[in-house]
C-alpha positions in Angstrom: 154.7 116.2 -91.8 158.2 115.7 -90.7 156.9 114.8 -87.2 154.5 112.7 -88.1 157.1 110.8 -90.3 159.5 110.6 -87.4 157.1 109.5 -85.2 155.9 106.4 -87.3 159.7 105.4 -88.1 160.6 105.4 -84.4 157.6 103.3 -83.7 158.6 100.5 -86.6 162.1 100.3 -85.4 160.7 99.3 -82.0 158.4 96.8 -83.7 160.6 95.8 -86.9 163.1 92.9 -84.8 165.3 93.3 -88.0 163.2 92.9 -91.1 163.5 95.2 -93.8 161.1 98.1 -94.4 158.8 98.7 -97.4 158.7 102.8 -97.3 156.0 104.6 -99.3 156.7 107.8 -101.0 154.0 109.4 -102.8 154.1 112.6 -104.6 151.0 114.5 -106.9 152.2 113.0 -110.1 153.6 109.4 -109.1 154.3 106.7 -106.2 157.3 105.0 -104.9 157.9 102.3 -103.2 161.3 100.9 -101.4 162.2 97.5 -99.6 165.2 99.3 -97.1 167.7 97.1 -95.3 167.9 99.7 -92.0 171.2 97.6 -90.2 173.2 98.3 -93.4 171.5 101.4 -94.7 170.9 100.0 -98.4 167.9 99.5 -100.1 167.2 96.2 -101.5 164.5 96.8 -103.6 162.4 99.2 -105.3 159.9 100.4 -107.9 158.0 103.7 -109.3 155.8 104.8 -111.9 159.2 106.9 -113.4 160.0 103.6 -114.8 159.6 103.3 -118.6 157.9 100.2 -118.5 155.1 101.3 -116.2 154.9 104.9 -117.4 154.1 103.1 -121.1 151.5 100.7 -119.0 149.9 103.5 -117.3 147.8 106.4 -118.0 148.8 108.1 -115.5 151.6 107.5 -111.9 149.0 109.5 -109.6 145.8 107.2 -109.2 145.1 103.8 -107.3 145.4 101.5 -110.6 149.3 102.7 -110.5 149.4 102.2 -107.0 148.6 98.4 -107.5 150.8 98.1 -110.1 153.7 99.5 -108.0 152.9 97.2 -105.1 152.7 94.0 -107.3 156.2 94.8 -108.8 157.8 95.6 -105.5 156.7 92.3 -104.0 158.1 90.6 -107.3 161.2 92.0 -107.0 161.6 91.5 -103.5 160.5 87.9 -103.3 163.2 87.7 -106.0 165.5 88.9 -103.8 164.8 86.5 -100.8 162.7 89.2 -98.9 159.6 88.0 -97.7 158.5 89.8 -94.3 158.9 93.5 -94.0 157.7 96.3 -91.8 155.3 99.3 -93.5 156.1 102.5 -93.5 153.4 104.6 -95.0 155.9 107.4 -94.3 153.1 109.9 -92.5 150.6 109.5 -95.1 147.1 108.0 -93.9 146.7 104.3 -94.6 144.4 105.1 -97.3 143.5 105.6 -101.1 147.2 104.8 -102.8 149.2 103.8 -100.2 146.2 100.9 -99.0 146.0 100.0 -102.8 149.9 99.6 -102.6 150.3 97.8 -99.5 147.1 95.3 -100.5 148.7 94.7 -103.7 152.0 94.1 -102.4 150.5 91.4 -99.9 149.2 89.7 -103.0 152.4 89.4 -104.4 153.7 87.7 -101.5 154.7 90.3 -99.0 154.5 89.6 -95.0 153.5 92.2 -92.8 
């Protein structure tokens, strides 16, 4: 998994051209998304299913509906912070299921990648 993640990140750094990275982490119970500025090494915005508002709203943090909500929330927060163009870092996960749902919701929310 780590080698795959590093391979994905290495390719993203070549293609990024100074755009922030939308990084996804998927655990068995939750899903997390961060927009990271790699030049300064800082997280610009983040969203996850462990936030109190999300836990109250969702039945579980480990399904496609939860990933869609996190994608919408991270896109909303990113546009409020002035970020429109990002590079999608799937983190070694296959672009399928929850990861795909988060990405599509972020695109619908206004992020371009």
